[in-house]
C-alpha atoms as an extended CHARMM CRD file, in Angstrom:
* protein
*
       300  EXT
         1         1  MET       CA              0.0000000000        0.0000000000        0.0000000000  PROA      1               0.0000000000
         2         2  ALA       CA              2.8720000000        2.3470000000        0.8610000000  PROA      2               0.0000000000
         3         3  VAL       CA              4.3750000000        1.7460000000       -2.5970000000  PROA      3               0.0000000000
         4         4  LYS       CA              1.0820000000        2.6470000000       -4.2610000000  PROA      4               0.0000000000
         5         5  ASP       CA              0.8110000000        5.7560000000       -2.0730000000  PROA      5               0.0000000000
         6         6  ALA       CA              4.3300000000        6.7730000000       -3.1110000000  PROA      6               0.0000000000
         7         7  ALA       CA              3.4630000000        6.2800000000       -6.7920000000  PROA      7               0.0000000000
         8         8  ALA       CA              0.3010000000        8.3670000000       -6.5070000000  PROA      8               0.0000000000
         9         9  HSD       CA              2.1980000000       11.0940000000       -4.6430000000  PROA      9               0.0000000000
        10        10  ARG       CA              4.8060000000       11.0870000000       -7.4090000000  PROA      10              0.0000000000
        11        11  PHE       CA              2.0690000000       11.5400000000      -10.0480000000  PROA      11              0.0000000000
        12        12  VAL       CA              0.8090000000       14.6310000000       -8.2130000000  PROA      12              0.0000000000
        13        13  GLU       CA              4.3130000000       16.1040000000       -7.9160000000  PROA      13              0.0000000000
        14        14  GLN       CA              5.0470000000       15.4380000000      -11.6050000000  PROA      14              0.0000000000
        15        15  PHE       CA              1.8120000000       17.1930000000      -12.5370000000  PROA      15              0.0000000000
        16        16  LEU       CA              2.6380000000       20.2330000000      -10.3900000000  PROA      16              0.0000000000
        17        17  ASP       CA              6.1720000000       20.3400000000      -11.8260000000  PROA      17              0.0000000000
        18        18  MET       CA              4.6770000000       20.3250000000      -15.3190000000  PROA      18              0.0000000000
        19        19  LEU       CA              2.3820000000       23.2370000000      -14.4560000000  PROA      19              0.0000000000
        20        20  TRP       CA              5.3250000000       25.2080000000      -13.1060000000  PROA      20              0.0000000000
        21        21  LEU       CA              7.7480000000       24.4290000000      -15.9350000000  PROA      21              0.0000000000
        22        22  GLU       CA              5.4430000000       24.5160000000      -18.9520000000  PROA      22              0.0000000000
        23        23  GLN       CA              2.5780000000       26.7620000000      -17.8980000000  PROA      23              0.0000000000
        24        24  GLY       CA              4.4360000000       29.2250000000      -15.6740000000  PROA      24              0.0000000000
        25        25  LEU       CA              1.5570000000       29.3780000000      -13.1970000000  PROA      25              0.0000000000
        26        26  SER       CA              1.8450000000       31.5800000000      -10.1290000000  PROA      26              0.0000000000
        27        27  ASP       CA              2.6960000000       30.2110000000       -6.6820000000  PROA      27              0.0000000000
        28        28  ASN       CA             -0.8700000000       30.9640000000       -5.5520000000  PROA      28              0.0000000000
        29        29  THR       CA             -2.3850000000       28.9560000000       -8.4340000000  PROA      29              0.0000000000
        30        30  LEU       CA              0.0120000000       26.0430000000       -7.8540000000  PROA      30              0.0000000000
        31        31  ALA       CA             -0.8780000000       26.0780000000       -4.1590000000  PROA      31              0.0000000000
        32        32  ALA       CA             -4.5800000000       25.8640000000       -5.0720000000  PROA      32              0.0000000000
        33        33  TYR       CA             -3.9430000000       22.8270000000       -7.3180000000  PROA      33              0.0000000000
        34        34  ARG       CA             -1.8750000000       21.1760000000       -4.5830000000  PROA      34              0.0000000000
        35        35  SER       CA             -4.5910000000       21.7830000000       -1.9850000000  PROA      35              0.0000000000
        36        36  ASP       CA             -7.3860000000       20.4840000000       -4.2410000000  PROA      36              0.0000000000
        37        37  LEU       CA             -5.4990000000       17.2870000000       -5.0490000000  PROA      37              0.0000000000
        38        38  ALA       CA             -4.4380000000       16.7260000000       -1.4250000000  PROA      38              0.0000000000
        39        39  LYS       CA             -8.0420000000       16.9440000000       -0.2110000000  PROA      39              0.0000000000
        40        40  PHE       CA             -9.2090000000       14.5950000000       -2.9800000000  PROA      40              0.0000000000
        41        41  ARG       CA             -6.4800000000       12.1010000000       -2.0430000000  PROA      41              0.0000000000
        42        42  GLU       CA             -7.5460000000       12.3220000000        1.6040000000  PROA      42              0.0000000000
        43        43  PHE       CA            -11.0970000000       11.4100000000        0.5570000000  PROA      43              0.0000000000
        44        44  LEU       CA             -9.8790000000        8.5070000000       -1.6090000000  PROA      44              0.0000000000
        45        45  LEU       CA             -7.5310000000        7.0770000000        1.0130000000  PROA      45              0.0000000000
        46        46  LYS       CA            -10.4640000000        6.6850000000        3.4080000000  PROA      46              0.0000000000
        47        47  GLU       CA            -12.0550000000        4.4970000000        0.7140000000  PROA      47              0.0000000000
        48        48  GLY       CA             -8.8780000000        2.4410000000        0.2780000000  PROA      48              0.0000000000
        49        49  LYS       CA             -8.0300000000        4.0640000000       -3.0570000000  PROA      49              0.0000000000
        50        50  ASP       CA             -5.7150000000        6.7410000000       -4.4360000000  PROA      50              0.0000000000
        51        51  VAL       CA             -5.5980000000        9.0400000000       -7.4440000000  PROA      51              0.0000000000
        52        52  ASP       CA             -4.1310000000        6.3580000000       -9.7050000000  PROA      52              0.0000000000
        53        53  THR       CA             -6.9920000000        3.9180000000       -8.9900000000  PROA      53              0.0000000000
        54        54  ALA       CA             -9.8940000000        6.3890000000       -8.8180000000  PROA      54              0.0000000000
        55        55  GLN       CA            -12.9160000000        5.8380000000      -11.0590000000  PROA      55              0.0000000000
        56        56  ALA       CA            -15.7340000000        8.0810000000      -12.2330000000  PROA      56              0.0000000000
        57        57  ILE       CA            -17.9560000000        6.8370000000       -9.3860000000  PROA      57              0.0000000000
        58        58  ASP       CA            -15.3560000000        8.1130000000       -6.8990000000  PROA      58              0.0000000000
        59        59  ILE       CA            -15.4020000000       11.5630000000       -8.5110000000  PROA      59              0.0000000000
        60        60  VAL       CA            -19.1900000000       11.6470000000       -8.2770000000  PROA      60              0.0000000000
        61        61  ALA       CA            -19.0440000000       10.5500000000       -4.6310000000  PROA      61              0.0000000000
        62        62  TYR       CA            -16.5360000000       13.3250000000       -3.8870000000  PROA      62              0.0000000000
        63        63  GLN       CA            -18.7880000000       15.9010000000       -5.5570000000  PROA      63              0.0000000000
        64        64  ALA       CA            -21.6590000000       14.6270000000       -3.4030000000  PROA      64              0.0000000000
        65        65  GLN       CA            -19.5260000000       15.0790000000       -0.2850000000  PROA      65              0.0000000000
        66        66  LEU       CA            -18.6680000000       18.6530000000       -1.2920000000  PROA      66              0.0000000000
        67        67  ALA       CA            -22.3800000000       19.3430000000       -1.7810000000  PROA      67              0.0000000000
        68        68  ALA       CA            -23.1860000000       17.8230000000        1.6330000000  PROA      68              0.0000000000
        69        69  LEU       CA            -20.5470000000       20.0830000000        3.1960000000  PROA      69              0.0000000000
        70        70  LYS       CA            -22.2720000000       23.0100000000        1.4330000000  PROA      70              0.0000000000
        71        71  ARG       CA            -19.1660000000       24.0690000000       -0.4560000000  PROA      71              0.0000000000
        72        72  ALA       CA            -19.7750000000       27.0100000000       -2.7860000000  PROA      72              0.0000000000
        73        73  LYS       CA            -20.5430000000       26.1300000000       -6.3910000000  PROA      73              0.0000000000
        74        74  THR       CA            -17.5130000000       28.1240000000       -7.4870000000  PROA      74              0.0000000000
        75        75  THR       CA            -15.2990000000       26.0770000000       -5.1410000000  PROA      75              0.0000000000
        76        76  THR       CA            -16.6860000000       22.8020000000       -6.4880000000  PROA      76              0.0000000000
        77        77  ALA       CA            -16.2300000000       24.0220000000      -10.0670000000  PROA      77              0.0000000000
        78        78  ARG       CA            -12.5960000000       24.9190000000       -9.3600000000  PROA      78              0.0000000000
        79        79  ILE       CA            -11.9460000000       21.4880000000       -7.8010000000  PROA      79              0.0000000000
        80        80  VAL       CA            -13.5320000000       19.6990000000      -10.7690000000  PROA      80              0.0000000000
        81        81  SER       CA            -11.3730000000       21.7960000000      -13.0980000000  PROA      81              0.0000000000
        82        82  SER       CA             -8.2450000000       20.8630000000      -11.1060000000  PROA      82              0.0000000000
        83        83  LEU       CA             -9.1040000000       17.1580000000      -11.2470000000  PROA      83              0.0000000000
        84        84  ARG       CA             -9.8790000000       17.3170000000      -14.9670000000  PROA      84              0.0000000000
        85        85  ARG       CA             -6.5430000000       18.9190000000      -15.7450000000  PROA      85              0.0000000000
        86        86  PHE       CA             -4.7080000000       16.4330000000      -13.5180000000  PROA      86              0.0000000000
        87        87  TYR       CA             -6.2690000000       13.3680000000      -15.1210000000  PROA      87              0.0000000000
        88        88  ASP       CA             -5.8560000000       14.7630000000      -18.6170000000  PROA      88              0.0000000000
        89        89  TYR       CA             -2.1490000000       15.0510000000      -17.8340000000  PROA      89              0.0000000000
        90        90  LEU       CA             -1.9480000000       11.4760000000      -16.5090000000  PROA      90              0.0000000000
        91        91  GLN       CA             -3.6890000000       10.1010000000      -19.5990000000  PROA      91              0.0000000000
        92        92  GLN       CA             -1.6170000000       12.1600000000      -22.0570000000  PROA      92              0.0000000000
        93        93  SER       CA              1.5600000000       11.1000000000      -20.2280000000  PROA      93              0.0000000000
        94        94  GLN       CA              0.4040000000        7.4470000000      -20.4570000000  PROA      94              0.0000000000
        95        95  LEU       CA              0.4820000000        7.1310000000      -16.6790000000  PROA      95              0.0000000000
        96        96  MET       CA             -3.1810000000        6.0760000000      -16.6980000000  PROA      96              0.0000000000
        97        97  ALA       CA             -5.0470000000        4.2460000000      -19.4490000000  PROA      97              0.0000000000
        98        98  LEU       CA             -8.5360000000        5.4600000000      -18.5480000000  PROA      98              0.0000000000
        99        99  ASN       CA             -9.5050000000        8.9810000000      -17.5540000000  PROA      99              0.0000000000
       100       100  PRO       CA            -12.0900000000        8.9400000000      -14.7100000000  PROA      100             0.0000000000
       101       101  MET       CA            -13.0340000000       12.5580000000      -15.5700000000  PROA      101             0.0000000000
       102       102  ALA       CA            -13.9750000000       11.7090000000      -19.1770000000  PROA      102             0.0000000000
       103       103  LYS       CA            -17.7180000000       11.6000000000      -18.5310000000  PROA      103             0.0000000000
       104       104  ILE       CA            -17.8660000000       14.0330000000      -15.6160000000  PROA      104             0.0000000000
       105       105  SER       CA            -19.5530000000       17.3150000000      -16.5340000000  PROA      105             0.0000000000
       106       106  ASN       CA            -18.6540000000       20.6980000000      -15.0760000000  PROA      106             0.0000000000
       107       107  PRO       CA            -21.0440000000       22.0940000000      -12.4330000000  PROA      107             0.0000000000
       108       108  LYS       CA            -23.3680000000       24.7740000000      -13.7750000000  PROA      108             0.0000000000
       109       109  LEU       CA            -22.6830000000       28.1240000000      -12.1640000000  PROA      109             0.0000000000
       110       110  ASP       CA            -25.1570000000       30.9300000000      -11.7110000000  PROA      110             0.0000000000
       111       111  LYS       CA            -24.2120000000       34.0520000000      -13.6390000000  PROA      111             0.0000000000
       112       112  LYS       CA            -23.3720000000       36.4800000000      -10.8940000000  PROA      112             0.0000000000
       113       113  ILE       CA            -22.9310000000       40.1570000000      -11.6200000000  PROA      113             0.0000000000
       114       114  PRO       CA            -19.8220000000       41.2500000000       -9.7080000000  PROA      114             0.0000000000
       115       115  GLN       CA            -20.2070000000       43.8990000000       -7.0490000000  PROA      115             0.0000000000
       116       116  SER       CA            -18.9210000000       47.2570000000       -8.2130000000  PROA      116             0.0000000000
       117       117  LEU       CA            -18.7240000000       50.8590000000       -7.0260000000  PROA      117             0.0000000000
       118       118  SER       CA            -20.3960000000       53.9900000000       -8.3190000000  PROA      118             0.0000000000
       119       119  LEU       CA            -18.2630000000       56.8260000000       -9.6840000000  PROA      119             0.0000000000
       120       120  GLU       CA            -19.0090000000       58.7970000000       -6.5280000000  PROA      120             0.0000000000
       121       121  GLN       CA            -17.8960000000       55.9310000000       -4.2960000000  PROA      121             0.0000000000
       122       122  VAL       CA            -14.6710000000       55.5120000000       -6.2800000000  PROA      122             0.0000000000
       123       123  GLU       CA            -13.9100000000       59.2210000000       -5.8960000000  PROA      123             0.0000000000
       124       124  ALA       CA            -14.5470000000       58.9850000000       -2.1450000000  PROA      124             0.0000000000
       125       125  LEU       CA            -12.3050000000       55.9160000000       -1.8430000000  PROA      125             0.0000000000
       126       126  LEU       CA             -9.4570000000       57.5010000000       -3.8260000000  PROA      126             0.0000000000
       127       127  GLY       CA             -9.7120000000       60.6250000000       -1.6800000000  PROA      127             0.0000000000
       128       128  ALA       CA             -9.6390000000       58.7680000000        1.6430000000  PROA      128             0.0000000000
       129       129  PRO       CA             -5.8440000000       58.4300000000        2.2140000000  PROA      129             0.0000000000
       130       130  ASN       CA             -3.9660000000       61.2650000000        3.9220000000  PROA      130             0.0000000000
       131       131  GLN       CA             -1.3780000000       62.3820000000        1.3540000000  PROA      131             0.0000000000
       132       132  GLU       CA              0.7790000000       64.0030000000        4.0640000000  PROA      132             0.0000000000
       133       133  ASP       CA              1.5730000000       60.5360000000        5.4510000000  PROA      133             0.0000000000
       134       134  ALA       CA              4.1450000000       58.4750000000        3.4670000000  PROA      134             0.0000000000
       135       135  MET       CA              2.3510000000       55.1440000000        3.9570000000  PROA      135             0.0000000000
       136       136  GLU       CA             -1.0640000000       56.5550000000        3.1140000000  PROA      136             0.0000000000
       137       137  MET       CA              0.4190000000       58.2920000000        0.0660000000  PROA      137             0.0000000000
       138       138  ARG       CA              1.6550000000       54.8690000000       -1.0230000000  PROA      138             0.0000000000
       139       139  ASP       CA             -1.8650000000       53.5230000000       -0.5550000000  PROA      139             0.0000000000
       140       140  LYS       CA             -3.2920000000       56.4770000000       -2.5010000000  PROA      140             0.0000000000
       141       141  ALA       CA             -0.9800000000       55.6700000000       -5.4300000000  PROA      141             0.0000000000
       142       142  MET       CA             -1.9560000000       51.9870000000       -5.2540000000  PROA      142             0.0000000000
       143       143  LEU       CA             -5.6770000000       52.7960000000       -5.2910000000  PROA      143             0.0000000000
       144       144  GLU       CA             -5.2530000000       55.2310000000       -8.1900000000  PROA      144             0.0000000000
       145       145  LEU       CA             -3.2480000000       52.6590000000      -10.1450000000  PROA      145             0.0000000000
       146       146  LEU       CA             -5.7230000000       49.8830000000       -9.3950000000  PROA      146             0.0000000000
       147       147  TYR       CA             -8.6880000000       51.8990000000      -10.6460000000  PROA      147             0.0000000000
       148       148  ALA       CA             -6.7500000000       53.2380000000      -13.6540000000  PROA      148             0.0000000000
       149       149  THR       CA             -5.6460000000       49.8020000000      -14.8560000000  PROA      149             0.0000000000
       150       150  GLY       CA             -7.8620000000       47.0790000000      -13.3610000000  PROA      150             0.0000000000
       151       151  LEU       CA             -4.8470000000       45.1020000000      -12.1540000000  PROA      151             0.0000000000
       152       152  ARG       CA             -5.2430000000       41.9330000000      -10.1430000000  PROA      152             0.0000000000
       153       153  VAL       CA             -4.0630000000       42.4590000000       -6.5680000000  PROA      153             0.0000000000
       154       154  THR       CA             -1.1070000000       40.0750000000       -7.0660000000  PROA      154             0.0000000000
       155       155  GLU       CA             -0.0680000000       42.0570000000      -10.1410000000  PROA      155             0.0000000000
       156       156  LEU       CA             -0.2860000000       45.2630000000       -8.1130000000  PROA      156             0.0000000000
       157       157  VAL       CA              1.7340000000       44.2450000000       -5.0480000000  PROA      157             0.0000000000
       158       158  SER       CA              4.4310000000       42.5430000000       -7.1520000000  PROA      158             0.0000000000
       159       159  LEU       CA              4.8570000000       45.4870000000       -9.5560000000  PROA      159             0.0000000000
       160       160  THR       CA              8.5170000000       46.4960000000      -10.0300000000  PROA      160             0.0000000000
       161       161  LEU       CA             10.0750000000       49.7740000000      -11.1140000000  PROA      161             0.0000000000
       162       162  ASP       CA             11.1490000000       48.4360000000      -14.5200000000  PROA      162             0.0000000000
       163       163  GLN       CA              7.4860000000       47.7250000000      -15.3520000000  PROA      163             0.0000000000
       164       164  LEU       CA              6.6170000000       51.4270000000      -15.0670000000  PROA      164             0.0000000000
       165       165  ASN       CA              6.8670000000       53.7370000000      -18.0590000000  PROA      165             0.0000000000
       166       166  LEU       CA              5.4120000000       56.9690000000      -16.7660000000  PROA      166             0.0000000000
       167       167  GLU       CA              6.8430000000       59.0400000000      -19.6320000000  PROA      167             0.0000000000
       168       168  GLN       CA              4.8230000000       56.9270000000      -22.0760000000  PROA      168             0.0000000000
       169       169  GLY       CA              1.9050000000       56.7400000000      -19.6410000000  PROA      169             0.0000000000
       170       170  GLY       CA              1.6990000000       52.9710000000      -19.2710000000  PROA      170             0.0000000000
       171       171  ILE       CA              2.8460000000       49.8780000000      -17.4010000000  PROA      171             0.0000000000
       172       172  ARG       CA              3.9420000000       46.3940000000      -18.4370000000  PROA      172             0.0000000000
       173       173  VAL       CA              1.9690000000       43.8430000000      -16.4650000000  PROA      173             0.0000000000
       174       174  VAL       CA              3.0110000000       40.2270000000      -15.9040000000  PROA      174             0.0000000000
       175       175  GLY       CA             -0.2460000000       38.3480000000      -15.4140000000  PROA      175             0.0000000000
       176       176  LYS       CA             -1.4190000000       34.7710000000      -15.0640000000  PROA      176             0.0000000000
       177       177  GLY       CA              0.7670000000       32.2270000000      -16.8140000000  PROA      177             0.0000000000
       178       178  ASN       CA              3.5420000000       34.8550000000      -17.0610000000  PROA      178             0.0000000000
       179       179  LYS       CA              1.6380000000       36.4890000000      -19.9120000000  PROA      179             0.0000000000
       180       180  GLU       CA              2.5760000000       40.1230000000      -20.4490000000  PROA      180             0.0000000000
       181       181  ARG       CA              0.2470000000       42.9390000000      -21.4190000000  PROA      181             0.0000000000
       182       182  LEU       CA              0.6470000000       46.6860000000      -21.7590000000  PROA      182             0.0000000000
       183       183  VAL       CA             -1.9070000000       48.8120000000      -19.9150000000  PROA      183             0.0000000000
       184       184  PRO       CA             -2.2140000000       52.5980000000      -20.3570000000  PROA      184             0.0000000000
       185       185  LEU       CA             -2.4260000000       55.0140000000      -17.4300000000  PROA      185             0.0000000000
       186       186  GLY       CA             -4.4780000000       58.1680000000      -17.1530000000  PROA      186             0.0000000000
       187       187  GLU       CA             -2.8960000000       61.5090000000      -16.2990000000  PROA      187             0.0000000000
       188       188  GLN       CA             -4.2000000000       61.5200000000      -12.7180000000  PROA      188             0.0000000000
       189       189  ALA       CA             -2.6870000000       58.1120000000      -11.9970000000  PROA      189             0.0000000000
       190       190  VAL       CA              0.6340000000       59.1200000000      -13.5930000000  PROA      190             0.0000000000
       191       191  ASP       CA              0.7910000000       62.3430000000      -11.5420000000  PROA      191             0.0000000000
       192       192  CYS       CA             -0.0560000000       60.5040000000       -8.3300000000  PROA      192             0.0000000000
       193       193  ILE       CA              2.6050000000       57.8250000000       -8.9020000000  PROA      193             0.0000000000
       194       194  TYR       CA              5.2010000000       60.4850000000       -9.7830000000  PROA      194             0.0000000000
       195       195  GLN       CA              4.4390000000       62.3010000000       -6.5290000000  PROA      195             0.0000000000
       196       196  TYR       CA              4.6020000000       59.0650000000       -4.5350000000  PROA      196             0.0000000000
       197       197  LEU       CA              7.9200000000       57.9600000000       -6.0630000000  PROA      197             0.0000000000
       198       198  LYS       CA              9.4810000000       61.3490000000       -5.4200000000  PROA      198             0.0000000000
       199       199  SER       CA              8.2560000000       62.1350000000       -1.9180000000  PROA      199             0.0000000000
       200       200  SER       CA              6.9530000000       59.0320000000       -0.1500000000  PROA      200             0.0000000000
       201       201  ARG       CA              8.6210000000       55.8750000000       -1.4420000000  PROA      201             0.0000000000
       202       202  PRO       CA             12.1350000000       56.8530000000       -0.2600000000  PROA      202             0.0000000000
       203       203  ALA       CA             10.7640000000       57.2350000000        3.2830000000  PROA      203             0.0000000000
       204       204  LEU       CA              9.4200000000       53.6590000000        3.2030000000  PROA      204             0.0000000000
       205       205  LEU       CA             12.5960000000       51.9740000000        1.9790000000  PROA      205             0.0000000000
       206       206  LYS       CA             14.6350000000       49.9180000000        4.4380000000  PROA      206             0.0000000000
       207       207  GLY       CA             17.1370000000       48.7430000000        1.8390000000  PROA      207             0.0000000000
       208       208  ALA       CA             17.5070000000       48.0660000000       -1.8640000000  PROA      208             0.0000000000
       209       209  THR       CA             14.3120000000       46.8410000000       -3.5330000000  PROA      209             0.0000000000
       210       210  ASP       CA             12.7510000000       47.2630000000       -6.9600000000  PROA      210             0.0000000000
       211       211  VAL       CA              9.1950000000       46.7740000000       -5.6610000000  PROA      211             0.0000000000
       212       212  VAL       CA              7.1520000000       49.8730000000       -6.4700000000  PROA      212             0.0000000000
       213       213  PHE       CA              5.0000000000       49.6740000000       -3.3300000000  PROA      213             0.0000000000
       214       214  PRO       CA              7.0840000000       48.2920000000       -0.4200000000  PROA      214             0.0000000000
       215       215  SER       CA              5.4890000000       47.3560000000        2.8890000000  PROA      215             0.0000000000
       216       216  LYS       CA              6.3740000000       49.1760000000        6.1120000000  PROA      216             0.0000000000
       217       217  ARG       CA              9.1850000000       46.6210000000        6.4920000000  PROA      217             0.0000000000
       218       218  GLY       CA             10.5590000000       47.5780000000        3.0920000000  PROA      218             0.0000000000
       219       219  LEU       CA              9.5270000000       44.2690000000        1.4960000000  PROA      219             0.0000000000
       220       220  GLN       CA              6.9310000000       43.2630000000       -1.0700000000  PROA      220             0.0000000000
       221       221  MET       CA              3.4910000000       43.7820000000        0.4030000000  PROA      221             0.0000000000
       222       222  THR       CA              1.2530000000       40.7400000000        0.8030000000  PROA      222             0.0000000000
       223       223  ARG       CA             -2.1500000000       40.5820000000       -0.8420000000  PROA      223             0.0000000000
       224       224  GLN       CA             -3.7330000000       40.2820000000        2.5940000000  PROA      224             0.0000000000
       225       225  THR       CA             -2.1000000000       43.5080000000        3.7720000000  PROA      225             0.0000000000
       226       226  PHE       CA             -3.5060000000       45.5050000000        0.8700000000  PROA      226             0.0000000000
       227       227  TRP       CA             -6.8790000000       43.8240000000        1.3780000000  PROA      227             0.0000000000
       228       228  HSD       CA             -6.9210000000       45.1960000000        4.9310000000  PROA      228             0.0000000000
       229       229  ARG       CA             -5.7950000000       48.6310000000        3.7360000000  PROA      229             0.0000000000
       230       230  ILE       CA             -8.6090000000       48.9590000000        1.2030000000  PROA      230             0.0000000000
       231       231  LYS       CA            -11.1260000000       47.8470000000        3.8520000000  PROA      231             0.0000000000
       232       232  TYR       CA             -9.8720000000       50.6490000000        6.0870000000  PROA      232             0.0000000000
       233       233  TYR       CA            -10.2050000000       53.3150000000        3.3860000000  PROA      233             0.0000000000
       234       234  ALA       CA            -13.6980000000       52.0810000000        2.5220000000  PROA      234             0.0000000000
       235       235  GLN       CA            -14.6960000000       52.8090000000        6.1170000000  PROA      235             0.0000000000
       236       236  VAL       CA            -13.0670000000       56.2580000000        5.9550000000  PROA      236             0.0000000000
       237       237  ALA       CA            -14.9290000000       56.9480000000        2.6880000000  PROA      237             0.0000000000
       238       238  GLY       CA            -18.2640000000       55.9050000000        4.1970000000  PROA      238             0.0000000000
       239       239  ILE       CA            -18.7190000000       52.8960000000        1.8960000000  PROA      239             0.0000000000
       240       240  ASN       CA            -20.8760000000       50.5550000000        3.9260000000  PROA      240             0.0000000000
       241       241  HSD       CA            -20.8340000000       47.3610000000        1.8760000000  PROA      241             0.0000000000
       242       242  ASP       CA            -17.9460000000       44.8990000000        1.8930000000  PROA      242             0.0000000000
       243       243  ILE       CA            -15.2560000000       45.6140000000       -0.7130000000  PROA      243             0.0000000000
       244       244  SER       CA            -11.9100000000       44.1190000000       -1.7160000000  PROA      244             0.0000000000
       245       245  PRO       CA             -9.1470000000       44.9770000000       -4.2100000000  PROA      245             0.0000000000
       246       246  HSD       CA            -11.1340000000       42.9730000000       -6.7660000000  PROA      246             0.0000000000
       247       247  THR       CA            -14.0340000000       45.3990000000       -6.3310000000  PROA      247             0.0000000000
       248       248  LEU       CA            -11.9360000000       48.1980000000       -7.8390000000  PROA      248             0.0000000000
       249       249  ARG       CA            -10.9690000000       45.8840000000      -10.7070000000  PROA      249             0.0000000000
       250       250  HSD       CA            -14.6770000000       45.3280000000      -11.3240000000  PROA      250             0.0000000000
       251       251  ALA       CA            -15.3440000000       49.0640000000      -11.0810000000  PROA      251             0.0000000000
       252       252  PHE       CA            -12.6250000000       49.7070000000      -13.6770000000  PROA      252             0.0000000000
       253       253  ALA       CA            -14.2010000000       47.2590000000      -16.1430000000  PROA      253             0.0000000000
       254       254  THR       CA            -17.7930000000       48.2390000000      -15.3640000000  PROA      254             0.0000000000
       255       255  HSD       CA            -17.1880000000       51.9480000000      -15.8770000000  PROA      255             0.0000000000
       256       256  LEU       CA            -15.3220000000       51.3230000000      -19.1420000000  PROA      256             0.0000000000
       257       257  VAL       CA            -18.2400000000       49.2780000000      -20.5090000000  PROA      257             0.0000000000
       258       258  ASN       CA            -20.8040000000       51.7920000000      -19.2330000000  PROA      258             0.0000000000
       259       259  PHE       CA            -18.9990000000       54.5410000000      -21.1180000000  PROA      259             0.0000000000
       260       260  GLY       CA            -18.9260000000       52.5470000000      -24.3490000000  PROA      260             0.0000000000
       261       261  ALA       CA            -15.5960000000       50.6840000000      -24.3690000000  PROA      261             0.0000000000
       262       262  ASP       CA            -15.3730000000       47.7110000000      -26.7290000000  PROA      262             0.0000000000
       263       263  LEU       CA            -15.5540000000       44.4000000000      -24.8590000000  PROA      263             0.0000000000
       264       264  ARG       CA            -12.4310000000       43.0400000000      -26.5530000000  PROA      264             0.0000000000
       265       265  VAL       CA            -10.4570000000       46.0790000000      -25.4290000000  PROA      265             0.0000000000
       266       266  VAL       CA            -11.6380000000       45.4770000000      -21.8560000000  PROA      266             0.0000000000
       267       267  GLN       CA            -10.6150000000       41.8280000000      -22.2350000000  PROA      267             0.0000000000
       268       268  LEU       CA             -7.0710000000       42.8390000000      -23.2130000000  PROA      268             0.0000000000
       269       269  LEU       CA             -6.7880000000       45.3740000000      -20.4060000000  PROA      269             0.0000000000
       270       270  LEU       CA             -7.9750000000       42.8770000000      -17.7740000000  PROA      270             0.0000000000
       271       271  GLY       CA             -5.7450000000       40.1070000000      -19.1130000000  PROA      271             0.0000000000
       272       272  HSD       CA             -8.6010000000       37.6460000000      -19.6250000000  PROA      272             0.0000000000
       273       273  SER       CA             -7.5640000000       34.7690000000      -21.8810000000  PROA      273             0.0000000000
       274       274  ASP       CA            -11.1860000000       34.0820000000      -22.8740000000  PROA      274             0.0000000000
       275       275  LEU       CA            -13.7220000000       36.7060000000      -23.9630000000  PROA      275             0.0000000000
       276       276  SER       CA            -16.4890000000       34.7710000000      -22.1940000000  PROA      276             0.0000000000
       277       277  THR       CA            -14.9150000000       35.7770000000      -18.8580000000  PROA      277             0.0000000000
       278       278  THR       CA            -15.2280000000       39.4420000000      -19.8240000000  PROA      278             0.0000000000
       279       279  GLN       CA            -18.8040000000       39.0990000000      -21.1050000000  PROA      279             0.0000000000
       280       280  ILE       CA            -20.1780000000       39.3230000000      -17.5640000000  PROA      280             0.0000000000
       281       281  TYR       CA            -19.7160000000       43.0790000000      -17.9360000000  PROA      281             0.0000000000
       282       282  THR       CA            -22.3090000000       43.1910000000      -20.7280000000  PROA      282             0.0000000000
       283       283  HSD       CA            -24.8070000000       42.1610000000      -18.0450000000  PROA      283             0.0000000000
       284       284  VAL       CA            -23.4830000000       44.9670000000      -15.8510000000  PROA      284             0.0000000000
       285       285  ALA       CA            -23.9920000000       47.4710000000      -18.6600000000  PROA      285             0.0000000000
       286       286  LYS       CA            -27.5300000000       46.2120000000      -19.3550000000  PROA      286             0.0000000000
       287       287  ALA       CA            -28.4150000000       46.4640000000      -15.6650000000  PROA      287             0.0000000000
       288       288  ARG       CA            -27.0920000000       50.0250000000      -15.6260000000  PROA      288             0.0000000000
       289       289  LEU       CA            -29.1420000000       50.9520000000      -18.7140000000  PROA      289             0.0000000000
       290       290  GLN       CA            -32.3010000000       49.5070000000      -17.1700000000  PROA      290             0.0000000000
       291       291  GLU       CA            -31.6580000000       51.4560000000      -13.9750000000  PROA      291             0.0000000000
       292       292  LEU       CA            -31.1650000000       54.7140000000      -15.9020000000  PROA      292             0.0000000000
       293       293  HSD       CA            -34.2800000000       54.0620000000      -18.0010000000  PROA      293             0.0000000000
       294       294  GLN       CA            -36.4470000000       53.4690000000      -14.9200000000  PROA      294             0.0000000000
       295       295  ARG       CA            -35.0290000000       56.5200000000      -13.1880000000  PROA      295             0.0000000000
       296       296  HSD       CA            -35.3260000000       59.0330000000      -16.0310000000  PROA      296             0.0000000000
       297       297  HSD       CA            -38.0410000000       57.8380000000      -18.4410000000  PROA      297             0.0000000000
       298       298  PRO       CA            -41.3570000000       59.6980000000      -17.9260000000  PROA      298             0.0000000000
       299       299  ARG       CA            -43.3090000000       56.4310000000      -18.1880000000  PROA      299             0.0000000000
       300       300  PRO       CA            -41.1100000000       53.7570000000      -16.5230000000  PROA      300             0.0000000000
């Protein structure tokens, strides 16, 4: 049994190595794959099986357990996607003859319009930091950049000086799968970042670093730290509902679509590999049009 366990463990490690070497996935994404597969193995081992002996009925039983535990549909969908990719790899690498995921369908997800912010709320949020304080000026520059570009929070906190091109008014972003994209900046964001780099960033440095937005320890900020910072400024700005860095990314995309931006342009700016991911914002735009119609039409 120990030999079989070792073989199954080796399959998982080979798969993760492949993702890292060939796909260039981020550490966070690799950690999610590792966690999903570890939990699935834990389920299988209780049944006297492992990933190399699992069958379709075991996948279905695991999905049933996730449902019984009331896991979110999005979580279940991500796990199914992880398992599908894993078993596709094993079959293509001839490590398994039969793919237990072959007849397993993806869970149907409800189309959920992402929470966004109004223009007034964005202005209040961007105005919340105290620009006389070096750390809050850093946060101000981060918020301005986030709303100007729609960056993912990982892309924001890992941004380095060589990715900035303020003279040209743009940044080079390294996104998921190490894919690069160029994103333009507006004048307000450029001015704010210039001011931050000149007056506030030097006060935050503890040593040599090329990170644009160092933490108070002079290191790269964690995603969790910025998450807490944006929560704080939401309170200062009087925004009562729960927001996250992703909320500003949604606001960026929503406001572009509301003001007539082409969906494919928004796709490129957000770094979505598939247009279908961006199409959720067409629903946002339609909802906004309906709201405006009901508010302003004489016979709603």
